[in-house]
C-alpha positions as CSV (number, residue, x, y, z in Angstrom):
1,M,73.4,118.0,80.5
2,P,75.7,120.0,77.7
3,A,79.4,119.1,77.8
4,D,80.0,123.1,78.2
5,T,78.4,123.1,81.9
6,P,80.9,123.6,85.0
7,P,81.6,120.5,87.3
8,L,79.1,120.9,90.1
9,A,80.7,121.8,93.1
10,A,80.6,117.9,94.8
11,D,82.4,117.0,91.6
12,R,85.1,119.4,92.5
13,L,85.3,117.4,96.1
14,D,86.5,114.2,94.4
15,D,89.2,116.0,93.4
16,D,92.5,115.5,95.1
17,D,93.9,118.5,94.2
18,Y,90.9,120.8,94.3
19,P,91.8,123.5,96.8
20,A,88.4,123.0,99.9
21,Y,90.2,123.0,103.0
22,T,90.5,126.0,105.2
23,M,93.8,126.2,106.9
24,G,92.3,125.7,110.5
25,R,90.1,122.8,109.0
26,A,93.5,122.0,107.5
27,A,95.1,121.7,110.1
28,E,93.2,119.6,112.4
29,M,92.6,117.2,109.9
30,I,96.2,116.2,109.8
31,G,96.6,117.0,114.4
32,A,98.9,120.2,113.1
33,T,98.7,123.8,113.8
34,P,98.5,126.1,111.1
35,G,101.7,127.4,112.6
36,F,102.7,124.1,111.1
37,L,101.6,124.8,108.2
38,R,102.6,127.8,107.7
39,A,106.5,126.8,108.4
40,I,106.0,123.7,105.8
41,G,105.0,126.1,102.9
42,D,107.8,128.6,103.9
43,A,109.9,125.8,103.7
44,R,108.1,125.2,100.2
45,L,107.2,121.5,101.0
46,I,103.7,122.7,99.9
47,T,102.1,125.7,97.8
48,P,98.2,125.9,99.4
49,L,96.4,128.3,96.4
50,R,94.2,131.7,98.3
51,S,91.0,132.6,98.1
52,E,90.0,136.2,96.6
53,G,89.9,137.2,100.1
54,G,94.3,135.9,100.4
55,H,93.2,133.2,103.0
56,R,94.6,130.1,102.0
57,R,93.8,126.3,101.1
58,Y,94.5,123.2,101.0
59,S,93.8,120.2,98.6
60,R,93.3,116.5,100.0
61,Y,96.7,115.6,98.2
62,Q,98.5,118.6,100.1
63,L,97.0,117.2,103.0
64,R,99.3,114.0,103.0
65,I,101.9,115.6,101.8
66,A,101.7,117.2,105.1
67,A,100.9,114.7,106.9
68,R,104.2,112.4,106.0
69,A,105.9,115.3,107.2
70,R,104.3,115.6,110.4
71,E,105.1,112.1,110.6
72,L,108.8,113.2,110.5
73,V,108.3,115.8,112.7
74,D,106.7,114.3,115.2
75,G,109.5,110.8,115.2
76,G,112.1,113.8,115.5
77,A,113.3,115.0,112.4
78,P,113.9,119.1,112.2
79,I,111.2,120.7,109.8
80,E,113.4,121.1,107.0
81,A,114.8,117.6,106.9
82,A,110.8,116.2,107.3
83,C,109.8,118.4,104.4
84,R,113.5,117.3,102.0
85,I,112.6,113.3,102.8
86,V,109.1,114.2,101.9
87,I,109.9,115.8,98.6
88,L,113.0,113.0,97.9
89,E,110.1,110.1,98.5
90,D,107.6,111.7,96.1
91,Q,110.2,111.9,93.6
92,L,111.4,108.0,94.0
93,E,107.9,107.1,94.0
94,E,107.9,109.0,90.4
95,A,110.4,107.2,89.2
96,L,109.3,104.1,90.4
97,R,106.3,104.9,88.6
98,L,107.3,106.1,85.4
99,N,110.3,102.8,85.3
100,A,107.7,100.9,85.9
101,E,105.4,102.3,82.5
102,L,108.4,102.0,81.1
103,R,109.2,98.0,81.5
104,R,105.4,97.2,81.2
105,P,105.1,95.2,77.2
106,A,103.6,97.8,74.7
107,T,99.9,96.6,74.2
108,G,97.7,96.3,71.3
109,S,100.8,97.2,68.9
110,A,100.6,95.7,65.2
111,G,101.2,92.0,64.8
112,G,101.1,92.1,68.6
113,A,98.7,88.9,68.2
114,G,101.2,86.5,66.9
115,A,100.9,83.1,68.2
116,G,103.5,80.4,70.5
117,S,104.5,83.5,72.5
């Protein structure tokens, strides 16, 4: 196959960011209602992509975020608070990942094969 061949639809389904799910299917997958998905969209927790017809489409990554918000709401948190908690958790996870990456010693640098270290 030539290198400039567009990816097959099945290849895109493996992409966590590909908007593969309709609102109804997304709500069913996380055990919520379409209204819940609209509410977390209004709170700007997730922003679904829109199909050519204007219908909302959700990715697997967005569904994981929505499922976490649903857990918090089911536990009694107001939706706005749940959305803020999920955003902060996501920011903390990213900061910890970056911190670990920066603390990792550089490998493969010139002169890195010293004996007795």
